[in-house]
N, C-alpha and C positions, 0 to 999 in steps of 0.2 A: 230219447237220450239213450245212448248205448252204455253198456256195463263198463267199458273201458274208460269212457269219459268220467263216469262216476268215481271209479277207482283212482283216476288221476287227480280229481278234485279233492278226494279224501287224503291222498298222499301229500298234496300241496298244503292242505290245512294243518297237517300234523308235522310239518317240517320243523317248526320251532321246538316241539316236544321231543323230536328225535335228536336235535342238537343238544338239548338240555340233558337227555339221557346219555349221550355220548360223553359229555363233560363229567357227569356223575360216574359213569363207568370208568373213565380214565383215573379219576380220583380214588375210586375203590380199588382199582388194580395197583396203584402206587402204595396205598395204605396196606393192602394185603401182602405185597412184596416186602415192605418194611417190617411187618410183623413176622413174616416167615423167616427172613434173614436174621432178625433178632433172636428168634427161638433157636435157630441153628447155632448162632454164636454162643448163646447161653448153654446149650447142651454140649457144645464142643468144649467150652471152658470147664464144665462140670466133669466131663469125661477125662480131660487132661489132668484135673485135680485128683481123680481117682486112680488113674494109671499114667503117671508121668513118662513112663518109658515108651509109650506109643504116641508121642506128640506128632511125629511126622505123618503117620497114617491118618490120624484124626484131622489134622490140619488140611491134608490134601482132599479128604472126603468132604470136609466142610466147604472148601473152596469150590469143588465141583457142584455140590448141592446149591450153594448160593448163586453160582453162575446159571444153573438151570432155572432157579426161581426168577432171577433177574431177566433171563431171556423170555420167559413166559409173560412177565409183567411188561416188558418192552413191547412184545407182540400185541398185548391187549391195548396198550396205550396208542400204538400206531393204528390199530383198527379203529379205535375211538376217534382219533384225529382224522382218519380218512372219512368216517361218517360225518364228522363235524364240518369238514371243508369241501366235501364232494356232494 
């Protein structure tokens, strides 16, 4: 029995575990993004309350940061879905 056939057998046996891990990873990515965007919103509101004259700058920085977090979370979810279905 060759090493390649042993590795293929192990990979076949662990396919359900990999799919479960992909589902858990997608959930963790979504939860992490929600927490991150929530913290950004809370910090932005606190900053606006302290310095109301800089609302525009704070809002634009908040939107950029939230978009970056959302992009990373979307990428993580797509990778998990690719693992799940391929």
